[in-house]
N, C-alpha and C positions, 0 to 999 in steps of 0.2 A: 504494500500500500504506500503510495507516495505521500509526502508531507501535505500536499494540497488536498488529497482525498481525506486525510485525517482532519485537516482544517475545515473543510466543507462540512464534514460530518458533525464536528463540534459546533460550528456556526449554526447549523440547522437545529441542533439540540438546544443551544442557548438562546438563539435569536431567530426563530423560525419566520418571523414577520419581516426580517431585513434581507430581502432577496439579493440586494447588491453585495452583501458580504459573501454570498455563495457563488457569485458569477466570476469564477476564475478557471483557468485551464487546469484540469485535474492532473495533468502530467508534470506540473511544477513540483520540484523537490527541494526548493530553497525558501526558507521562511522570509529572508530579506526581500526576495522578489514578490512574495505575497504581500508583505507589508507595504512595499512601494506601490503595487498595483491598487490596493484598496485605499491607501492614503491619497492617491491621485484622484479618487472619486469624491474625496472630501475629508475634512479633519474629523468630523464626528464618526464617520465609518472607519477611518484610520485608527482612531482611538479604540473603537470596539474591536477591531482586528488585532490591535496590539495586545489587548486583554486576552483574546482567544489564543493568540500565539504564546503568551506567557503561561496560560493554563496548559497548553499542549507540552510546553517545555517542562513544566513541573510534573506533569503526568509521566513524561519520559524519565525524569530523574527518579521519581518514586518507583517506577517499574525496574529500573536498573538497580536500585538499592534493595528491592525485594529479591531480585535474582542473586545478589551477592550474599544475602543473609542465609 
């Protein structure tokens, strides 16, 4: 699963009414590209995208810590 696919899934879960957050190429695998694309749509959407990206990052850290334990 690409990073964009995980991002889109989380955006649908958290903000289902914000279609603009979900309109990105699902093949993107770079969170910085996602951030730039969404921020280009507006500061409000960019802020929401930044939060979603931070949640995904924390989930990845939590998963890796669980695997180590």
